[in-house]
N, C-alpha and C positions, 0 to 999 in steps of 0.2 A: 217346959216353957223357955228356959234359959237356952236350951239347945237350938230351938227354932229361931231365936233372936240372932244367935251366932251365925246360923246358916244364911239368914237374910243379909247380914252384914257382909259375909263372904261373897255373896252374889253381887251385891252393890259394888264391892271393890273390884270384882272381876270385870263387870260391865264398864266400870270407869277406866280400867286399864286398857280394855279393848278400844274404847272410844278415844283414848289418848293416842294409842298406836295408829288408829285410822287418821287422826288429825296430823300426826307426825308424817305418815306416808303421803298424805295429800300435799303437805307442805313441801316434801322432797320432790314429788312429781311436779308441782307448780314451779319450783325452783328450776328444775331441768327444762321444763317447757319455756320458762322465761329466758333461760340461757340460749335455747335453740332459736327462739324468736329474735333475741338480740343479735345472734350470729347471722341469721337469715337477713335481717334488716341491714346489718353491716355489709354483708356481701352485696345486697341490692344497691346500697349507697355507693359502694366502691365501683360497681358496674356502671351505675348512673354517671359517676364522675368520669369514668373511662370513656363512656359514650359521648358525654358532653365535650371532653377534651378532643376525641377523634372528630366529632362534628365541628368543633371550633377550628381545629387544624385544617379540616377539609374545606370549610367555608372560607377560612382565611387564605388558604392556598389557592382556592378558585377565584378569589378576588384579585389575585396577582396576575401579571402578564403570562401568556402561555409559555413563552420562552424569552426572558428579558435580554438574553445575549444574541438572539436571532436577528439577522438583517434581511431575512427572506420576505418578499412581498407575496401576498396571497390574494388572488382575485376571487371575489364572491358575488354571486348574483342573488339579489333579493327580489323574488317575483312580485308582481302587482297583487295586492290583496292579502299579503302575508301578515299573519297575526304576530304579536310579540313572542308567543311560544314558538311559532314557525321559524321566526328569525333566530331565536336562541338556539334551536336545534341545528339550523343551517350553519351558524357560526361555530358550534361545537364540532359538527361533522367536518368542516373545512379547517379545523385546528387553529381557529382564531382565539377562542376562549376555552377554558378547561371544563366548565360545567354549564350546560344549558339551564339546569334547574336553578343554580345559584345566580346566573345572569338574569334569569326571568324574575327571580325574587328581588334582585338588586334594582332593576329598572322599575318594578312596581313600587317598592318602598321609597324610591327617589322620585316617583311620579314622572318618569321620563316618557314622553309620547312623541308623536309627529315623525315617526321613522318613515323614510322614503324608499320607494322601490328603485331598482337599477343595479348597475355594476359598481362594486366598491373594491378599492385596493387597500388591504389591511397589512399590518406587520404583526408578527407574533409577539413583538416586544411592546405592543401598545397596551396601556392600562384600560380597564373597563370604561372609565370615564371618557377616554380618547375614542374608544370604539363607539360609544353612545353619541359623542359629538359628530363623528363621521356619518353615522346613520341619520342624524337629524339634519345635516347639511344636504343630504340627497346624493344619489348615485348618478352615473352617466348612462346614456342609452347604449353605449358600446364599451367593452372593457378598455381600460387605460392603464398606464404604467409600463413597466419594462417587461416585454414579452420574452420568454425564454426561446420561443420558436415562432414561426409563422407558416401558414399554409396558403398558397396561391391557387385559387380556383379560376382557371382561365375560361374565357368565352368558348363555348362549343365543345367542352369536355364532358365525358360521360361519368356516371357514378363510379364505374370501374377505374377510370383515370384518376378521379378524385381520391379513391382509396389508395392508389399507388402513390400519389403525391403526399397524402397524409402519412403513410408509412415511411417515406423518404425524409420528411421534414420534422416528424415528431416521434415520440416513443410509443405512439399508438400503432396497433396492428391492422393491416388491411383486412384480414380475415374477420376481425372483430367489427370493423366498420361495415363490411358487407352484411354481417349477421345483424347488425343494428338496423340496416336498411330493410331487413325482412321482419323486424320485430313488430308484430301486430299491436301489442299493447303500447309500445312507444309511439307508433304511428297514430294510434287513436288519441293519445295524449296531445300530440301535435295538432291533430284535426280539431280537437275540442278547443284548443287555444287559438288556432287560425282557421276557423271554419270557412271563411270566404275564400281563402287561398287553397285549402286542401280538400274541400268537400267533393269537387268533381273528380279529382284524382282517386280518392278513396272509393268512389262509386264506380270507377271504371274497372272492367274485367280484363283478364289476361295480361295484367301489367307486370313487367319484370321488377321494377322498383318504383314504388309510389312517390318517391322523392326525386326521381329522375326529372331534371329540369327545374327543380325547386330549391337547389342550392346555389344561391346567387354568386355570379362571378365577381370575386373581390379577394383581397388579402386579409386573412384572419389571424390575429395574434393568439398564441397558445401560452397561457400563463400557468405559473406554478399552482398546483392543486386543481387545475381544470380537468374535467372528465371528458371522455369522448362525446358523450351526449351533449354536454355544454358547448363543445366546439361545433357540433352539427346544429344545435339550437341557434347559434349565432347566424349560421348560413340561411336557415329557414326564416328567422326573424328579419334578416336583411332582405330576403326575397319579398316578404309581405310588405315591408316598408316601401320598397321600390315600386311594387305593383299597385299599391293603394290608389294612386291617382288614376289608374286605368280600369279599375273594376267596373265603374259605371259605364264606361265606353264599351267594354266587353258585353255587358248586359244589353245595351242599346243595339249592338250589332248581332245579338242572338248567339254569342259565343260563350262557352264556359272557359274557365281559366285553363283547364286541361287542353282544350282545343286550341286556344290561343298559343300556349307554350309549345304545343306539338308543331304547329306550323312555323312558329318562331324558331324552333330548333332546326328545322329544315332550311329556313331562310338564312339562318346563321352560317350554315356550312356551304350553301349554294351561292350566296352573293357576297360581294366584297364592299362595294360602295353602297351608300344609303339609297341612291336612285335605283340601282339594280335590285336591292333587297325589296323595295316597294313593288317593282315590276314583277319580280319572281313571286312575291306574295299574291299579286293579281293573277298570275298564271295558275297558281294552286287553287285559288278560289274559283276561277273559271272552270277548272277541271272538276272540282267538287260540285259545281252547279249543274253539270251535265252527267253526274254520276260516273265520271271517268276516274280511273285510279290516278293517284298523285304521281306515281312513277318516279320517285326520288331514289337515286343510288344510295343516299344516306340511310334510308329505311332498310334497304337490303343488307348493307354492311352491319347495321345494328342487329338485324335478325341473325346474321352469321356470326356476330360478335367478333368481327375482324375488320381490318382496313385494307382496301385494295385500290390500285390505280384504275383498274377496269374490271367490269363484271362480265361473267359468261351467262349464257342462257340458263345454264344449270343454277347459277347463283340467283338469278331473278325469279326462278321457279321454286325457291326454297319454301317449304311449308312453315309459315310463321305468321301470327297475327300482325307482326311488325313489318311484314313484307308488303309495301304499298304499291308494288308492281302487280301483285295478284289480287290484293284486297282493296275495295273502294272505301271511301270515308277517311277518317282521321287516324284510324288504328287505335291501339291501346293508350298511347300517350307519348310524351316528349322523347327525343332521341339523345339529348344532351342539355347542357345548361346554356340557354341563349342569352345574349346581351340585351340590354334595355333597348338598344337601337333596333334589334331584330323584332322585339315585341312591338315597338312603335311602327315599324314597317308593316307588320302583320295587321295592325289595327288601322293602318292608313295605306292600303294597297293602291297602286297607281295603274293607269292605262287599262282599266277594266274594259272600257268601251272598245278597245282595239281587238278584243277577243283573242289574245294570244293564248295558245295551248301548249306551245313547245319553246324550249330555249336551250342553248348550250354556250359554254364559255370557251373562248380560244385560249388554249393553255400557254401560247406564246405571248399574246398581247393582253390577255385578261378581258378582252371585250366580250360582252354577252350579246348573242344574237337571238331574236325572238321571231317566232313564226306562228301562222294560223293553222296550217295543215301539216300532216306528217310528211307528205311528199316534199313540201317546201323546206321543212326542217332537215330532212335527210339530204336533200340536194345541197343546201348551204353548208351542212356539216361536212359533206364529202369534199367540198372545195378547200377546206382547211388542211386536209391531208392528215388529220389526227388519227 
């Protein structure tokens, strides 16, 4: 009996020792786990502090001027209908502000509203509050401030001529300009913005340049940060502004904008005085009424893409939709950028009842002679000795 009691006591002692060892092992494991957890939490806390500091420095830096030492002026266009987010992105793209996201948060937290569309002249040294004040005052219809260059679009010049002038006067390339003139997506953007102006051009076939005749003759400033598109946009916008008063008249007369500008571009180069321009417009309409070709040398030279003092029979027979010696009607579209005076002459032709079908200008005197028949025309022309 005594031996059994000792054996049971030994078992109890052994079990107790095993239990104590397990408790000790678990305690050590728990201690290690706690150390790891504290270490991970410490690392996370440090990383959080670093992120907060980086974020704070980024936001703080973005709230400061883009370049406090800069004296450079930057012209920015804010389109009509732009949201605060759109404006923020535009300002960042044009390097007026450092961060569009920070600027957007800034104007929302400050509850700034009433931003106006238009052209703005900013400086990179401006604070965000100064930028906001400028936006709230409103922009101008046309760019203002000091232009680094300017481009003169003369009356009666072609797209090709304008490209040459742009390359001479700015850092933009003529090749890039002509490529833009063929950019369908860009043209569709313009059509969407100016449908009344450009719909008839975009619907016309065999057109060399859909913007031929639609870049209004004027002087355009080229400002720091301005893109080639923005320069062209000014020209198209100016065309739309100048033609707005005439759209209803065109409709009343059954003319599209494309037809009006086509005849106006011919009148521009054929006539000098306002009186002659109106008479020449009348001659063209008389020819169109009887399905007679317009027969303008200007159309042939455009088809040949050259300028000549006189044309040969071979020239006037050139195969081109722009050759209005061979083709009846208006042709594909304008041949140059006409002046407003030529547009007005086209919409107000004179002497229609005289039924003139021919005319020529005396190169010595500049006097324009009008005739009803070809025989009469040729006889009068022969007498000038030209």
